[in-house]
C-alpha positions as CSV (number, residue, x, y, z in Angstrom):
1,X,52.0,11.9,32.8
2,X,51.0,12.2,29.2
3,X,47.5,13.6,29.1
4,X,47.7,14.8,25.5
5,X,47.2,11.3,24.0
6,X,44.1,10.6,26.2
7,X,42.7,14.0,25.3
8,X,43.1,13.3,21.6
9,X,41.4,10.0,22.0
10,X,38.5,11.5,23.9
11,X,38.1,14.3,21.2
12,X,38.2,11.6,18.5
13,X,35.5,9.5,20.3
14,X,33.3,12.5,20.8
15,X,33.7,13.4,17.2
16,X,32.7,9.8,16.1
17,X,29.8,9.8,18.5
18,X,28.6,13.2,17.1
19,X,28.8,11.9,13.5
20,X,27.0,8.7,14.6
21,X,24.2,10.7,16.2
22,X,23.9,12.8,13.0
23,X,23.6,9.8,10.8
24,X,21.1,8.1,13.1
25,X,19.0,11.3,13.2
26,X,19.0,11.5,9.4
27,X,18.0,7.8,9.2
28,X,15.1,8.3,11.6
29,X,13.9,11.3,9.6
30,X,14.2,9.4,6.3
31,X,12.2,6.5,7.7
32,X,9.4,8.8,9.0
33,X,9.3,10.6,5.7
34,X,9.1,7.4,3.8
35,X,6.4,6.1,6.1
36,X,4.3,9.3,5.6
37,X,4.7,9.2,1.8
38,X,3.7,5.5,1.7
39,X,0.6,6.2,3.8
40,X,-0.3,9.0,1.4
41,X,0.2,6.8,-1.7
42,X,-1.8,3.9,0.0
43,X,-4.6,6.4,0.7
44,X,-4.5,7.7,-2.9
45,X,-4.7,4.1,-4.2
46,X,-7.4,3.3,-1.8
47,X,-9.4,6.3,-2.7
48,X,-9.0,5.3,-6.4
49,X,-10.5,1.9,-5.7
50,X,-13.3,3.4,-3.5
51,X,-14.2,5.9,-6.2
52,X,-14.3,3.3,-8.9
53,X,-16.7,1.2,-6.9
54,X,-19.0,4.1,-6.0
55,X,-19.0,5.2,-9.6
56,X,-19.9,1.7,-10.6
57,X,-22.9,1.8,-8.2
58,X,-24.0,5.2,-9.3
59,X,-23.7,4.2,-13.0
60,X,-25.8,1.2,-12.3
61,X,-28.4,3.2,-10.5
62,X,-28.4,5.9,-13.4
63,X,-28.7,3.4,-16.2
64,X,-31.0,1.0,-14.5
65,X,-30.9,-2.7,-15.3
66,X,-33.3,-3.7,-18.1
67,X,-33.7,-0.3,-19.7
68,X,-34.3,0.0,-23.4
69,X,-30.8,1.6,-23.7
70,X,-29.0,-1.7,-23.7
71,X,-29.8,-5.2,-24.5
72,X,-29.1,-7.7,-21.6
73,X,-25.7,-8.9,-23.1
74,X,-24.5,-5.3,-23.8
75,X,-25.4,-4.3,-20.3
76,X,-23.5,-7.3,-18.8
77,X,-20.4,-6.5,-21.0
78,X,-20.4,-2.9,-19.8
79,X,-20.8,-4.0,-16.2
80,X,-18.0,-6.5,-16.7
81,X,-15.8,-3.8,-18.2
82,X,-16.4,-1.5,-15.2
83,X,-15.8,-4.3,-12.8
84,X,-12.5,-5.0,-14.6
85,X,-11.5,-1.4,-14.1
86,X,-12.1,-1.8,-10.3
87,X,-10.0,-5.0,-10.5
88,X,-7.2,-3.2,-12.2
89,X,-7.2,-0.5,-9.4
90,X,-7.3,-3.3,-6.7
91,X,-4.3,-5.0,-8.3
92,X,-2.4,-1.7,-8.4
93,X,-3.1,-1.2,-4.7
94,X,-2.0,-4.8,-3.9
95,X,1.1,-4.5,-5.9
96,X,2.0,-1.1,-4.3
97,X,1.6,-2.6,-0.8
98,X,3.4,-5.8,-1.8
99,X,0.8,-8.1,-0.3
100,X,-2.5,-9.5,-1.5
101,X,-4.5,-7.4,0.9
102,X,-7.7,-7.3,-1.1
103,X,-8.8,-10.4,-3.1
104,X,-9.9,-9.4,-6.6
105,X,-12.0,-12.6,-6.8
106,X,-14.5,-10.8,-4.5
107,X,-15.4,-8.6,-7.4
108,X,-17.2,-11.6,-9.0
109,X,-20.1,-10.7,-6.6
110,X,-20.6,-7.5,-8.5
111,X,-21.4,-9.3,-11.7
112,X,-24.7,-11.1,-12.5
113,X,-26.2,-13.0,-15.3
114,X,-29.3,-11.7,-17.1
115,X,-30.5,-15.3,-17.6
116,X,-31.3,-15.4,-13.9
117,X,-34.3,-13.3,-14.8
118,X,-33.8,-11.0,-11.7
119,X,-35.9,-7.9,-11.6
120,X,-34.3,-4.6,-11.9
121,X,-34.9,-3.6,-8.3
122,X,-33.6,-6.8,-6.8
123,X,-30.5,-6.8,-9.0
124,X,-29.9,-3.2,-8.1
125,X,-30.2,-3.9,-4.3
126,X,-28.0,-6.9,-4.7
127,X,-25.3,-5.0,-6.5
128,X,-25.4,-2.1,-4.0
129,X,-25.2,-4.5,-1.1
130,X,-22.3,-6.3,-2.4
131,X,-20.5,-3.1,-3.4
132,X,-20.9,-1.7,0.1
133,X,-19.7,-5.0,1.6
134,X,-16.6,-4.8,-0.6
135,X,-16.0,-1.2,0.4
136,X,-16.2,-2.1,4.1
137,X,-13.8,-5.1,3.5
138,X,-11.3,-2.7,1.8
139,X,-11.5,-0.1,4.7
140,X,-11.1,-2.9,7.4
141,X,-8.2,-4.6,5.6
142,X,-6.3,-1.3,5.0
143,X,-6.8,-0.1,8.5
144,X,-5.5,-3.4,9.9
145,X,-2.5,-3.1,7.6
146,X,-1.7,0.4,8.5
147,X,-2.2,-0.1,12.2
148,X,-0.2,-3.4,12.3
149,X,2.0,-3.5,15.4
150,X,4.8,-5.2,13.5
151,X,5.7,-2.1,11.5
152,X,9.4,-3.1,11.4
153,X,8.6,-6.4,9.7
154,X,6.2,-4.5,7.3
155,X,8.9,-2.0,6.6
156,X,11.5,-4.7,5.9
157,X,9.1,-6.6,3.6
158,X,8.3,-3.5,1.7
159,X,11.9,-2.2,1.4
160,X,13.8,-5.4,1.6
161,X,16.3,-4.4,-1.1
162,X,16.9,-1.0,0.3
163,X,17.5,-2.4,3.8
164,X,19.9,-4.9,2.6
165,X,21.8,-2.3,0.5
166,X,22.1,0.1,3.5
167,X,23.3,-2.9,5.7
168,X,25.8,-3.8,3.1
169,X,27.1,-0.2,2.8
170,X,27.4,0.2,6.6
171,X,29.3,-3.1,6.7
172,X,31.7,-2.0,4.0
173,X,32.3,1.4,5.7
174,X,33.0,-0.3,9.1
175,X,35.4,-2.7,7.3
176,X,37.1,0.2,5.6
177,X,37.3,2.1,8.9
178,X,38.8,-0.8,10.8
179,X,41.3,-1.7,8.1
180,X,42.7,1.8,7.5
181,X,42.3,3.6,10.9
182,X,42.9,0.9,13.5
183,X,45.7,-0.9,11.9
């Protein structure tokens, strides 16, 4: 009986299983680290959007529509510029996520026309109401996105190129192994 050959094979299999478990552990740690970093970046982008909207509302309340400081057209232009800053932040968030999670067209509700002859109090209430509706929509959409049960699909959509690269690399390594070590 030649037990030496079977012993070498079992040591070899154990070695490969050990290497496989190590690589699998590193991949899992990498995925968890990337997930944590992405959640942090998404929260940072979300906080930027929320801060821009709350600054817009506080600026609107501080300046007050119809004050002598601005003419109606100048005020509308400043308000449009501030809404454009919010839109820029929302577009940054959407592009970071890779989905159109928040529709920038909803920002049109934050702009109004002075020709409508709204009183200062009514315009202020309308803007604040729409701003808080927008804040609520952002929070709901992001919470739904982060708590989505199909995290593997979300991960694949977000890191499609990286997943394909890793898959290709593993395929090449397996091909190399089978060509040189089994033949």
